[in-house]
N, C-alpha and C positions, 0 to 999 in steps of 0.2 A: 397604098398597100404594097405595091411592088418596091417602092423606096424603103419601106420598113423591112421587108424581107431581105432586101439586098444589104441593108445596114446590119441586120442581125447576122447574116453570113460573114460579113467583114469582121464584125466583133468576135465571132467564134474563131475565125482564122487568126486574129491577133492574139486571142487567149491561148490558142494551141501553140502559136509561135513563142509567146512569152513563157509559157509553162513547159515547153518542150514535150508536150503530150498531145496525142491525137484525141479526137472526140471519144473514140471507143476506149482508149486507154484511161481517159479521165473518168468515163462512166464506170469502167471496171474498178478503178481505185475507190470511187465513192461507194460502190456496191460492196467491195471488200471491207471497207471501214464500217459500213452499216452492219454487215454480217458479223464482224467481230464484236460490235457493240451488242447485237442481239444475242450472240452466243454467250457473252459474259452475263447478260441479264437473265438468259435462260438457265445458265448454270447456277446463278444466285437463287433463282426461284426454285430450282430442283433441290438445292441444298436446304433451303428453308422448308420445303415440303417434306423432305426426308426427316429433318429434325422434328417437325410437327408430328409426322407419322410415328417416329420412334417414341416420342413422349406419350402420344395417345396409346400406342401399343403397350408401353410399360404400365400406364395407368390401368388399361383394360386387363392386362395380365394380373396385376395386383387385385383387381376386383374379382376376377375369376377364382384366384386362389383363396381369397378371404371368404367368398361365397361358398366355395367347396369345403372349406374348413367348418363353416357353420353347419353344412349338411352332414359332415362326417364325424365331428368331434364326439368322443365318448369320455367317460370318467375313468381315470386310471388309479390303481393302487399297486404299488411296486410288489412283485412277487418273486420268490427265490426258489432254491432247490430244497427247501425245508418246509414241512408242514407241521402243525402242532395240534395236539388233542388234549383237551382239558379233562383232568381226572377229578372226580367228585370228592374223594377223601383219601387218607393215607392207607386205609385198608385195601381199597381197590388198587392203589399203586403197588402195594405189597403183593397182591394177587397177580398183577401183571409181571412182576419180577419173578415170582415163584421161588420154590425152595432151591437154594444155591444157584438162582438165576436160570433155572431150566425153562421157565415159561418165556422169558424174554429171548433166550437163545432160539427156542422153537419158533417164536414169532418172526425173528430176523431171518431165520433159515427159510421159512415158508414164504415170506414176502420179498426177500432180497433187498431189505433196507436195514438201516442202522437206527436203533432207538437210543436217545439220550435223555437221561433223567437227572434232575438236580433237586434242590430243596423246594422248588416251586411245585405247583399242582399242574404243570403242563409237561407233556412228553413230546419231544421233537423227533420227527421222522425224517431221515435224511437219505436221499438217493438221487442220482443224476437222471434216472428214468422217471419221468413224471407220472406214467401210468402205474408203475410199481408203487410209487409213493401214494397215489390216490387209492389204490387197492388196499394198501396198508392202513391208511387213514380210515377208510370205511370199515375195514375188518376190525380195527381196534375199537372204533365207536360201537360196533355191533357187539363185540365181546364185553365191553364195559356195561352195556344194557343187560346182556344175558347173564353176566356175573359168573358163568361157568368157564373159568379161565384155566385151562390145562392143555398140554401139548396136543392131545387127540382132537379136542374141541377147536383149538386154534387152527389146525390143519383143515378141519371141516368148514369153518367159517371163511377162511381164505379162499378155498375152492369155490364156495358159493358166491362170494363177492367177485371173484375172477370171472365166473360164468356170467354174472350179471353185467359185467363191464361192456360186453358187446352191445347190449341194449342201451346202456348209458351213452356209449360213444355215438351210436346211431342217433339217439335223441339229441345229444349236444350238437352233432354235425348238422342235423336238420334245422336247429335253431340258428346256427351261423349262416347256412346257405339261404334260408328263408328271410333272414334279416336283410340280405342284400338283393333279394328278389330272384334267386336261382332255384329252379325246381326240378330239373331234369337230369340229375347226376346219378350214376350207378350207386347202389347201396354201399358197396365196399369202399368207394371213394368218399362217400359221405361219412363213413366211419373214421376214415383217416383224417378228414377235416375235423371230426369230433375231438380228436386228440389235441387240437389247438387249445381247447379249454384248459388242458393240464400242462401246457408247454409255455415256457417263458424265455425271453432273451433280454439280458440286462434289466431284469425285473419287470419287463413289459409283457403282459399276457398276450399270447399269440392270437387268441380268438378275438379279443378286443381290438388289437392292432389290425387284424385282417379286415374286420368289419369297418373300422374307421378308414383305413387305406382304400378299400374298395369303394366306399361311398364317395370319398374325395375324388378318386379316379373317374367314377361315373359322372360326377358333376362337371368335372373338367371336360370329359368327352362330349357331353351334351353341348357345352358352350362352343367347343371347337369343331363340332360336326363329325367327330370320329365314330367308329363302330362301337356303340355302347355295350353290346352283348359280348364282344371280344374283350373289352376292357373289364367288364364285370367278372367274367370267368378267369381272365388272366390275373386280375387283382386278387380274386378269391384263392387262387392256387399258386401265387408267386412264391410262397414260402412252404409249400407242401413237403419239400425235401427235409424240413426240420423235424418232421415226425419220425423219420428214419434215424435211429440213434447208433447205427453201425459206424465203425471207424473209417470205412471206405468212401473216399470222395467228400466233396463239399455239399452243402445243402442245395446248391444250385444244380450240381451234377445229379444228385439224387432226385431232385424235383423233375428234371428233364426225363430221367428214366421212368419215373412214376407216370408222367404225362404220356409218354410213348406207350407204356404198358396198357393204359386205358384208351388208347387210340384217339387222343385229343387232337384238335386241329393244329396245323403247323404254326399258325400265328400265336396260339396259346403256348406252345413249346418254346417259341422264340422269346416271348415275354418272360417266361421263367428263366431262360438261359441268359437274358440280357439285363435283368433287373438290378444286378450289381456291376454293370458295365464290363463284365468279363468278355463280352462280345459287343461289336458295334450295333447300334439300334437299327432294326430292319423295318420299323413301322412307327407311325405316330402313336398308335395304341401302346406300343412298348415304351415309348418316351413318357407317356401319360402315367403308366403304372409305376415306372421308376420315380417320377417326380412325386406322385402320391405317397409312395413308400418312404421317400426321404422326408416329406412333410410330416407324416405320421410318426416316424421314428425319431425325428430330431426336435419336435416341438417341446417346449418346456414341460417337464413333468411326465413325459411319456416313458422315458427310460431312466434307469438308475445305475450309475457307476461312480464310485467315489473318485474325485479328481486325482487324489494321490495315486490310486491304483492305475488310473489311465496313464498318468505320467510314467509310472514304473514300467508299465507294459511297453510303452514306446521306447523308453530308455534301454530296456532289456534287448529289444530287437536291434537297436543301433549299436549297443555294446557287442552283441554277437558278430555283427558285420565288421566292426572295427578291429576285432581280435585277429583277423586274418592278415598275414604278412603282405605288405604292398598296398594296403588300404589306407588312404589319406583322410577320407571323410565318408560318413554314412548318415543319411537323413531318412527318417520314417515319416510318411504322410498318410492321410486318409485312415486314421485310427490304426496305423501299422500295416495296412493292406498293400501299400506301395512303398518300396524301399529303394532309394537311389544311392549307389556306392561309387565313389570316385577313387580311382587307383593311381599310383605313381607309374607312369608309362615306362620308366627306366627299370622298374622292378617286376612289372607284370606285362608280358607280351600278349599278342592277340590270341594265341592258342591257350594260354593260361587263363585268359579272360572268361572263356566259356566254362572251364572247370571250376573257377572261383565262384561264378554265379550259382552253379549247382551245389557246391560245398556249403555256401552260405545258406541256401534254401533248406538243405538237409538239416543243418544245425538249428535253424529257426523252428523247423517242424518238431524237433526233439526237445528243445529247451525253452521255447517262448510260448506265451499265451496270445492267441489272436482269434479274430472272428473272420469266417469266410476263407479266402485264399490270400496269400501274400505273394506279390510280384516283385522280384528282385531284379533291378536293372543296374548292371555294372558298366561304368563309363571310363574309357581310356582315351584321354585327349592329349594330343601332341600340339604344342604351339611354338611358333618361331617368332621371336620379337627382336626388332632392331630399333635403334634410336638415331636420329640424324645428329650431325655435329652442330654445336651451338654457333650462332652467328651474332 
């Protein structure tokens, strides 16, 4: 036993001498090599696990979205800023026009709409204000049944219908909020929601869009464990600013003001403010409503805009930006809501850059058609390039 131990010690000393390493140094070297091998193996396993998680996450995300669409999908019929009323015969059509057109003028004045008549038996009512258009449609239908079509009677009927609209808006608002399971909103706010029934965007009825978008958002919220009540109310009110037809501010800004007026929670106000990415997302609920809004608005058949008109709108915005001196390139993105302008740094200095961005924005406001807000980013880039001599 002692001979064996002695032999082992001698062999270790010979190995140390031949390798120029002490026993501790050799042990450290072996451990380092083993550690490197384990690190490499661990990194490989981590990468494989990450890829697997990503794949599973993508599949799960698709499942959530598809399931949410099943819960929220509604039927769409494109709607516009024109309503039509069917006239039973030529005699009634003549009564509507009146002697020298006095009845039609009285009707347009009382309702604030334009009437268009042609050789067909349909009368078109045109107005940018959906409530006026609805009042005009109901008034005309009532006058056709009544058959007493004269200026004084026209005014009486329009006043009656206008007075009835408060009740109609409240009833329509109740249908929308109850459809998504919301029951505790102030009556005045429910009336505003009722206006969704008569409001459209790119041919998409706002009431149907809101119901669909809110149901999709709630389904996603349940899957992700987010606050469903916040998502419900945020989804229901994200487009509330669209019922305000004044020229001041975007529908996002108007929506925020309406929400503050009714003392709604801060999270709801944030959802309204962030649903077009005008501000950074402040909560998972805000992201969910934004995603549901995009899904509902962009799915096939939801909205209507001729391709040619869309292209013309984008080209018009780019054309305005390119018309300024010193601009080399202008590109419109996100349906014209984001415009990138590249200038010649020799012709536009840093001070002029700020003024140019403002001037382009003002021109776009006056001359272009666009939805929401347009953000103009002017880029002035200076580059220094050198090339090595050939060898």
